[in-house]
C-alpha positions, 0 to 999 in steps of 0.5 A: 502497558496501559489500556490505550497502548494495548488497544492501539497495538491490537488494531495495528495487529489487525491492520497488519493481517489485512495488508498481509493478505494483499501481496500473499500471492505475489511470488506466484503471479508469473506461475498463475499467468503461465497456467492461464496462458496470459502475459504481463498485461493480463497479470497487471489487469488482475493485479489491479482488480484490487483497486476496483474494490478500493475506489468505490469504497473510498468514493461512495462509502466514506460515511459508513464508519459514522453509521456502524462504527470503526470496529465493524469495518476492520472486522469485515476487512479481515473476513474479506482477506480470509475469503480472498485467500480461500479463493486462491487456495481453491482456484489457483489461476489468474482469474481467481487472482483478479477476484481475490484482489477485488475482495482484498481491495474492498477490505483494504478500502474499508480499513484505509478510510477509517484506520487513522481515525480509529487509531487516534481514538484508541490512543487518545492522544493529542499528537496527530503524528503518532496514530499515523506512525502506527498505521503506516508501520503496521500496514507497511509491514503487512504489505511486504510480509505476505510476499516474503512468507510465500517466498519462504514456503516456495523455497522449501516446496514449490506449490500453487497453494503454499503453506503461507496461505494457511498461515494467513488464515490462522493469523487473520482469525486470531486478529479477528478475535483481538479486534472484536475485543477492542472498544469502539469510542466513535459516536455512531450516527444512524442517519449519517449519509453514506456518500461522503466524498474524500476531502482535500484540504488546501495544500494537500494535493501534492502530498496525495500525488506523491503517494500516487507516484510511490505506489505506482512504483511499488505496484510495478515491482509487485506486478511486473518485476517477477516476469522480468526477473524470470527471464534471468532465472531469478523468479524465486527472488520476486517475493524478497524484492516485494518485501524489500520494496515495501516493508524495509521502509519501516527501517527509515520511519524513525528517521522520518518522524524527526523530519518535518512532513514537507521535508520528508516528502521532498526527500522521498521524491528525490530518492524515488526516481534514482532508486527506481533507475537502479532497480530497473537496470538491475532487472534488465541485466539480471543483477540481483544485487542492483534489484535489491539495493534499488528496491531498498531505496525505493522502499525508503521513499515509498513507505518511509518518506512519502507514506509517513511524511505525506500521511502526517502532513494531511492528518495535520491539515484534516482537523475533525475530518480525518476519515475523509481526508485520509480517504482522499490520500489513499484514493490517489495512492490506489490510482497509482497502484493501478493505472500506471501498472496496467499501462506499463504491463501492456507496454511490456507485452507490446514493446518489451519489458526494457522499453516499458521500464524506461518509459515508466522511469521517465514519467516517474522522474517528471512527476516527482520533479513537478510534485517536489517543486510544488511542495517546496514552493507551498512550504516556503509560501507558508513560512512567509505567511507565518513570519508575516 
């Protein structure tokens, strides 16, 4: 393994540990809500504290990497992931969850805004898709692995402070050592403006909106599904559901890499609402097989076709502005990760989980249809121009 490959895998390890912390507490959401005396709406609000941390970073600190370099942002993100875990270790409650997710949001925002550009610099490759592939693979694995680890520890011994929390602290500390030793080839500009708004190249908005739909679906599974499963005595499977809906998308990424980004995204927009329908039906009737099969299908869309396809598409459009364009892409993703989840949680408290799940499904189907049509038309127009 040459130095470039070694360095890129070191960064991938760091990114995986940053995102691993994000859903580490997911199997305990219902427990936290019960201990704090709240329902699905409040749980969704605490869950969305993550986005309150992400958005200011993506909107107001896009130029920070130009001032201090890429590596310091990854190190700060790892430190914040550890601090967030410590908060929920010391204060296991819904309020602590909101604070922890706020800190994890800041950390993930710092990493998201610079990870693809940093990976490209470390790999020193002219291929625009390989850095995106490695970033999506490492972050997708981390997002799901945290919930799965906690579920495994809870299966052995139920506790509001499971051993997975301590494991995350050890692994994140190890990742900090690894990342500390990485080079930081980006040229630092001391007077670079901090405020560098996200950039949306022509034709990129449908890909960004597809990520809004994708992460709205995965956010719903993480925040709302545990309480629905608990009605049927299946709460212990919420961590596996979270892992399935996120990390199993990795299984489909080798296939996605062989597809044109537009085709991959359009296919993901077709799969997503169908998979969600199966997942929501399974949760409503208490069918674990339907939940897991629907989660697998949704994962293929959210973290396979849409995540990798969309990120590859906008990276190819970005030119020299990869960091700003990547920030815009993730801005849409995190808006999806918050507002639709909170609205669905409030609807679940007011009208019942079944009504909320159906309304979300209808909105998802309409959004996916319109977005997919935009991508198909844009791609067809681009093909005509190139032929002309």
